[in-house]
N, C-alpha and C positions, 0 to 999 in steps of 0.2 A: 123219195125219188130213186129209181133204179135204172140208170142208163147202161147201155152196152157200148163199149169203146174198143177201138183197135189198140193192141199193145204196142209199146215203143219198139223199134223206131217207127213212127207214124208220120204221115204228111199233115196231120191235123192235131191241134191241142184242145183239150177239154178242160173247162174251168167252171166250177160252180160258184155262182154269185148269190148274195142274199139281199133282201130289202124289207123294210118295215112299211114302205110306201111303194106301190108297184112301179112307179116312174123313176125311182132312184135306187139302182142296184150298185153293190160294192163288193169287194173281195171280203170273204169272211175273216173275222178275227180268229187268232189261235184258240182252239177249243170250241168254237161255235158249231162246227160240223164234225161228224164222225163218218168214216168210210169203211165199208166192209166188202170184201171181194166175195160175191155169191157164186160165181162160176168163172173158170179160166180154162180155155182149151188150148192155150199156147199162142193163139192168134188174136182172140178177142176176150175181153173180160166183161162180166156183168157186175156192176158195183152198186151197192146200196149206200146212199148218202142220207144221213139223219141230222136234222137241225136239233141241237142240244140246248138251245136257249129257251128258258121258261118264259111264257108269254107276258107275265107281269104287267097286265093292264092293256097290252096290245091285243087288238081283236084279230089281227092277221099278220102273217109273215110269209114271204114269198121266196122261192128258190128258182134259179134260172140256170140252165145248162148253156154255156157259151162255147161254141165250136168255131175255131179259127184255123187258118193255115199255120202249120208249125213254122217257127222262125228259122 
């Protein structure tokens, strides 16, 4: 997943969530995802997010980008 996001301060927050079943998303555990900045022009960033969990019998895993108004 490689979303582009506004840099802080921003009026929105971006959160990546993970799921083993598409109907039950949750926050990732530490180390489950890696994040790499691909581009940064000072206003927006393009970020590559990689799921680092080995499938270990699971046939699928899902990532979701959750966008909400900033608190």
